[in-house]
Each structure stands twice: as C-alpha cells, then as structure tokens.
Backbone bond lengths (Angstrom), bond angles and torsions (degrees), N, CA, C in turn:
res aa  C-N    CA-C-N  psi(-1)  N-CA   C-N-CA  omega(-1)  CA-C   N-CA-C  phi
1 M - - - 1.416 - - 1.517 110.10 -
2 D 1.266 113.19 126.85 1.454 117.90 -177.15 1.530 109.42 -103.93
3 I 1.312 115.82 91.00 1.472 120.53 -179.78 1.520 107.62 -104.76
4 K 1.272 113.17 117.36 1.457 118.16 178.00 1.527 108.87 -98.60
5 R 1.253 112.66 139.59 1.464 116.85 175.41 1.516 107.53 -80.82
6 R 1.285 113.07 130.64 1.456 117.33 177.83 1.522 109.81 -79.39
7 I 1.254 115.06 138.21 1.460 119.63 178.65 1.524 107.28 -83.54
8 R 1.271 113.25 116.48 1.468 119.59 -178.81 1.525 109.45 -97.41
9 G 1.293 113.68 140.34 1.462 118.44 175.42 1.515 109.67 -80.43
10 H 1.289 116.44 138.07 1.463 120.06 178.75 1.524 109.29 -83.61
11 A 1.315 114.94 132.48 1.459 119.74 178.33 1.520 109.10 -75.45
12 E 1.284 115.93 128.65 1.457 120.65 -179.95 1.522 109.68 -124.26
13 V 1.305 113.88 142.57 1.455 119.93 175.27 1.520 106.62 -110.83
14 H 1.279 116.67 121.76 1.461 121.33 -179.93 1.524 108.56 -83.72
15 T 1.301 115.33 114.83 1.462 120.25 -176.14 1.525 112.54 -112.57
16 G 1.275 117.47 19.28 1.461 120.45 -179.75 1.508 112.78 -61.45
17 A 1.300 117.87 -43.50 1.467 121.16 -179.20 1.527 112.17 -79.64
18 L 1.312 117.25 -17.94 1.466 120.49 -177.95 1.523 111.15 -63.43
19 N 1.313 117.40 -39.47 1.466 119.77 179.09 1.522 111.36 -62.27
20 D 1.321 117.32 -41.17 1.461 120.55 178.91 1.524 111.70 -64.15
21 I 1.312 115.93 -42.53 1.466 120.39 -179.28 1.531 110.55 -65.15
22 L 1.334 117.34 -43.72 1.468 120.40 179.53 1.526 111.19 -65.37
23 F 1.318 117.86 -37.34 1.450 121.22 178.27 1.528 110.74 -64.80
24 I 1.314 117.33 -42.66 1.465 121.21 178.83 1.522 110.63 -65.71
25 L 1.333 117.92 -41.05 1.470 120.80 177.25 1.521 111.22 -64.11
26 L 1.316 116.88 -40.92 1.457 120.68 178.54 1.522 110.58 -61.40
27 L 1.310 117.65 -46.17 1.462 120.64 177.79 1.524 111.76 -62.05
28 F 1.321 116.46 -41.73 1.463 120.28 179.58 1.529 111.00 -59.57
29 F 1.335 117.21 -48.15 1.463 119.84 -177.63 1.520 111.95 -69.95
30 L 1.311 118.27 -31.83 1.463 119.73 175.91 1.528 111.00 -66.49
31 I 1.309 117.33 -42.03 1.461 120.50 179.81 1.525 110.70 -68.37
32 V 1.320 117.65 -43.00 1.463 121.10 -179.51 1.526 110.68 -66.06
33 S 1.334 118.18 -37.56 1.463 119.74 -178.45 1.521 111.80 -68.03
34 T 1.326 118.75 -29.05 1.460 119.63 176.90 1.520 112.00 -76.59
35 L 1.327 117.44 -24.35 1.463 120.61 178.79 1.520 112.19 -82.74
36 A 1.330 117.41 -23.81 1.460 120.75 -178.82 1.524 109.02 -72.37
37 N 1.321 116.88 127.03 1.453 122.70 -179.33 1.518 108.59 -123.91
38 P 1.355 118.11 118.12 1.462 119.06 -178.72 1.526 113.54 -69.32
39 N 1.323 117.30 -22.67 1.461 120.58 179.19 1.524 108.26 -94.04
40 V 1.319 116.06 84.35 1.452 120.25 -176.31 1.521 112.55 -86.29
41 I 1.304 118.16 -3.87 1.455 121.93 178.88 1.532 106.91 -86.15
42 K 1.323 116.92 116.56 1.458 121.40 -175.90 1.520 110.15 -80.19
43 L 1.340 115.47 120.56 1.452 121.26 -179.20 1.522 109.80 -133.01
44 S 1.301 115.89 150.87 1.453 122.08 172.33 1.520 106.46 -103.54
45 Q 1.340 116.74 104.90 1.462 120.76 -173.52 1.513 111.85 -83.97
46 P 1.336 115.79 154.16 1.468 118.56 173.80 1.528 109.91 -66.00
47 K 1.323 117.05 155.78 1.463 121.22 -176.70 1.522 109.62 -101.40
48 A 1.343 115.88 148.30 1.463 121.85 177.60 1.520 108.65 -147.77
49 K 1.336 116.05 155.86 1.460 120.23 179.40 1.518 112.01 -77.62
50 S 1.312 117.97 -34.95 1.467 120.36 -178.64 1.517 109.09 -114.12
51 D 1.326 114.33 159.44 1.454 120.69 -178.41 1.516 108.35 -128.60
52 T 1.320 117.58 128.47 1.444 121.73 178.05 1.514 108.88 -92.48
53 K 1.321 115.72 122.18 1.462 120.23 178.82 1.526 107.81 -83.16
54 S 1.315 116.12 133.41 1.453 121.58 179.89 1.516 109.18 -146.59
55 K 1.326 115.37 143.97 1.455 119.70 175.87 1.522 107.28 -72.06
56 Q 1.316 115.80 125.66 1.460 120.12 -174.82 1.528 109.43 -87.77
57 T 1.330 116.33 109.50 1.453 120.16 173.02 1.520 109.16 -80.63
58 V 1.329 116.40 -48.44 1.465 121.69 179.43 1.529 108.42 -149.72
59 V 1.317 116.11 146.43 1.467 121.47 179.11 1.520 108.74 -110.75
60 V 1.327 116.05 125.66 1.459 122.31 175.18 1.523 106.43 -109.40
61 S 1.322 116.84 120.43 1.458 121.67 -178.91 1.521 109.94 -108.45
62 I 1.320 115.31 142.75 1.463 121.64 175.47 1.523 105.95 -126.97
63 D 1.332 117.15 117.67 1.463 119.43 -177.57 1.528 110.51 -88.94
64 A 1.316 116.22 179.50 1.469 121.82 -175.08 1.523 113.11 -63.87
65 S 1.343 117.54 -23.74 1.469 120.15 178.60 1.533 111.42 -93.83
66 N 1.342 117.43 20.39 1.469 125.24 175.89 1.519 112.93 59.30
67 Q 1.316 117.13 38.50 1.460 121.51 174.12 1.520 108.16 -101.76
68 F 1.339 116.38 136.25 1.454 122.84 -176.07 1.523 109.82 -97.11
69 Y 1.334 116.23 141.83 1.462 122.63 178.18 1.523 108.43 -134.05
70 V 1.329 116.33 133.64 1.464 121.59 169.79 1.518 105.14 -103.75
71 G 1.333 116.24 108.93 1.459 119.76 -168.69 1.517 107.28 68.72
72 T 1.325 116.70 -114.02 1.461 120.59 175.22 1.522 111.77 -116.87
73 T 1.337 117.17 7.65 1.455 122.31 -179.32 1.526 109.79 -90.29
74 K 1.314 116.67 124.99 1.459 121.58 -179.80 1.516 109.68 -76.33
75 V 1.346 116.75 130.20 1.460 122.75 178.46 1.523 108.62 -136.30
76 S 1.329 115.59 161.97 1.462 119.45 173.59 1.532 107.92 -92.75
77 L 1.324 115.92 168.64 1.462 119.96 179.64 1.527 110.95 -63.44
78 D 1.336 117.19 -32.69 1.459 120.89 179.11 1.534 111.74 -69.32
79 E 1.330 117.70 -33.15 1.457 121.91 -178.93 1.522 112.89 -84.94
80 L 1.330 117.11 -8.98 1.458 121.12 -172.76 1.530 112.74 -59.93
81 K 1.313 117.39 -46.12 1.462 120.73 -178.26 1.523 111.08 -63.54
82 A 1.339 116.62 -41.32 1.462 120.17 179.90 1.529 111.54 -66.01
83 K 1.342 117.75 -34.27 1.468 121.22 178.97 1.522 112.09 -74.18
84 L 1.342 116.82 -36.82 1.462 120.53 -176.47 1.527 113.19 -78.22
85 Q 1.317 117.68 -30.53 1.461 121.10 -173.46 1.536 113.52 -57.28
86 P 1.354 120.98 -49.73 1.465 118.20 179.98 1.535 113.30 -68.33
87 I 1.318 116.88 -30.13 1.468 119.56 179.37 1.516 110.43 -69.52
88 L 1.317 117.18 -43.71 1.464 121.34 -179.06 1.520 112.26 -73.89
89 A 1.331 117.79 -25.71 1.462 120.76 179.57 1.524 111.66 -68.85
90 K 1.337 118.26 -25.90 1.468 122.14 179.81 1.523 112.42 -72.36
91 E 1.311 117.16 -23.45 1.463 121.74 -174.65 1.523 111.05 -76.87
92 T 1.335 116.90 129.25 1.459 120.74 -179.85 1.526 111.63 -86.61
93 D 1.332 116.85 -37.37 1.471 120.30 177.27 1.517 109.34 -80.93
94 Q 1.320 115.74 -170.50 1.460 120.54 177.05 1.527 109.10 -66.18
95 P 1.337 118.82 111.86 1.466 119.37 -179.98 1.528 110.52 -72.95
96 S 1.320 115.12 151.59 1.458 119.21 178.31 1.525 109.77 -134.21
97 V 1.311 114.64 144.28 1.460 122.50 177.28 1.523 106.84 -111.35
98 V 1.324 116.58 116.15 1.459 121.40 178.23 1.526 107.58 -90.22
99 I 1.313 116.36 121.81 1.457 121.94 -178.89 1.526 107.42 -97.55
100 N 1.307 115.44 115.33 1.461 122.85 -178.53 1.525 106.74 -109.03
101 A 1.340 116.14 89.15 1.463 120.75 -173.07 1.516 110.89 -110.50
102 D 1.312 115.58 143.37 1.457 121.72 173.31 1.527 108.12 -67.21
103 K 1.336 117.55 148.59 1.461 118.83 -177.05 1.524 112.94 -70.87
104 A 1.334 117.60 -11.06 1.463 120.44 177.70 1.532 112.46 -88.57
105 V 1.332 117.42 -3.94 1.468 122.10 -177.96 1.527 109.19 -74.12
106 P 1.343 117.61 135.10 1.471 119.52 176.16 1.531 111.36 -61.88
107 V 1.318 115.27 147.08 1.467 121.18 -178.08 1.527 110.90 -61.57
108 E 1.322 118.47 -28.55 1.463 121.35 -178.86 1.533 111.34 -60.00
109 N 1.332 116.84 -36.81 1.466 119.20 179.49 1.522 111.77 -69.49
110 V 1.330 116.71 -38.41 1.465 120.22 177.52 1.522 110.05 -66.39
111 V 1.315 116.79 -42.14 1.463 121.35 179.25 1.535 110.23 -65.13
112 A 1.318 118.02 -35.58 1.465 120.89 178.28 1.526 110.80 -63.22
113 V 1.331 116.92 -40.38 1.468 120.06 177.38 1.525 110.06 -67.61
114 M 1.334 117.04 -38.89 1.467 120.60 177.37 1.523 111.38 -62.59
115 R 1.336 116.21 -39.19 1.466 121.16 178.04 1.528 111.41 -62.66
116 V 1.339 116.24 -43.96 1.465 120.66 179.03 1.520 110.00 -63.42
117 A 1.333 117.12 -41.46 1.467 120.71 179.03 1.522 110.89 -63.88
118 R 1.329 117.24 -41.17 1.463 120.21 178.82 1.525 111.42 -65.40
119 E 1.330 117.40 -39.67 1.466 121.02 178.23 1.529 111.50 -62.38
120 L 1.330 116.47 -31.97 1.465 120.66 179.90 1.523 112.43 -89.12
121 G 1.324 117.44 1.88 1.461 121.01 177.23 1.515 113.83 80.03
122 A 1.305 116.97 23.20 1.464 121.02 -179.14 1.523 110.12 -108.09
123 R 1.305 114.60 156.28 1.455 121.47 175.53 1.519 108.04 -88.19
124 S 1.317 117.68 142.50 1.460 120.18 179.22 1.527 109.55 -111.67
125 V 1.340 114.44 137.20 1.459 121.78 -178.96 1.518 107.37 -129.13
126 L 1.329 116.59 132.63 1.461 120.94 178.66 1.527 109.15 -94.41
127 A 1.320 117.16 122.66 1.471 121.97 177.70 1.513 108.94 -76.53
128 V 1.338 115.66 136.24 1.468 120.85 179.84 1.523 108.91 -131.25
129 D 1.312 115.25 164.43 1.455 122.07 175.66 1.524 108.17 -80.25
130 K 1.334 117.70 127.99 1.461 122.38 -174.09 1.520 113.90 -83.32
131 S 1.315 118.73 0.60 1.459 120.16 -173.72 1.543 113.33 -77.03
132 G 1.316 117.83 -1.32 1.465 119.55 176.70 1.505 113.24 120.20
133 A 1.323 115.75 163.48 1.466 120.71 -176.59 1.517 110.80 -80.06
134 Q 1.319 114.29 152.66 1.464 121.14 176.67 1.489 109.89 -124.24
C-alpha cells in the first residue's frame, strides 16, 4: 500500500501589526484616563496649609449659587439625607462625607451638610485647596 502523507500547510497568524495597535490603544486610554475628572462641578475651594487625608465614601459639593450635588447629581437640602442614607449604609468602615464647597458658600450650608452627615453616623471632612493659606 502506497500511502503518502500529504504535506499540510501550517496556519499562521501574522501578529506584527497587533503589537503596534495595542500600544497605540494603551497610550490612548492612559491619556484619556488622566483627562477624565469625576469632579466636574467647578468650585473655588478655601485654602489651608495642611490637608487631612480621608477615605471618600461620598462627595457632597456646594457651588457658588448654593446648589447641592451628591457626586454629580443635583439635590436639594431636603433631599440630601434621603440620597446619602443608602450610600452610607453600604460602607462597612467608618463612612465619611467629603464636603466640597465653594469659598463663597455661606457657612450655614456647610454646617447643614455636616449635621446631616452626623445624623447618619458619618464623619464629615471639608475639602480645601492644598496650595496654601490666604
């Protein structure tokens, strides 16, 4: 019996250009991730010499026109406690509320957010500009 083995061609995948494409995608996502800013509400923060580091459970922002934001969601002062309660309930450690207030905001609004945080059992931290006191 004359059985010849057929010579089979090996399937090859050319991946020379794949490395270039992956490198370009990696650079693109690195550049885009540095440009993305979760705090899209523009505020002018008060200045301080020292900065207290705190784990941010939730950020409450108050802009110059006295509008309240939980993250980037606009809420009223009356709705603030209802919005914060489920977020703070998920936290197993000591939850903290970072208050990101414009320096033109009246102190009463900052104190109101601190009161809500205390009622929910969370620690409140005021975000400041680290560039120094004025």
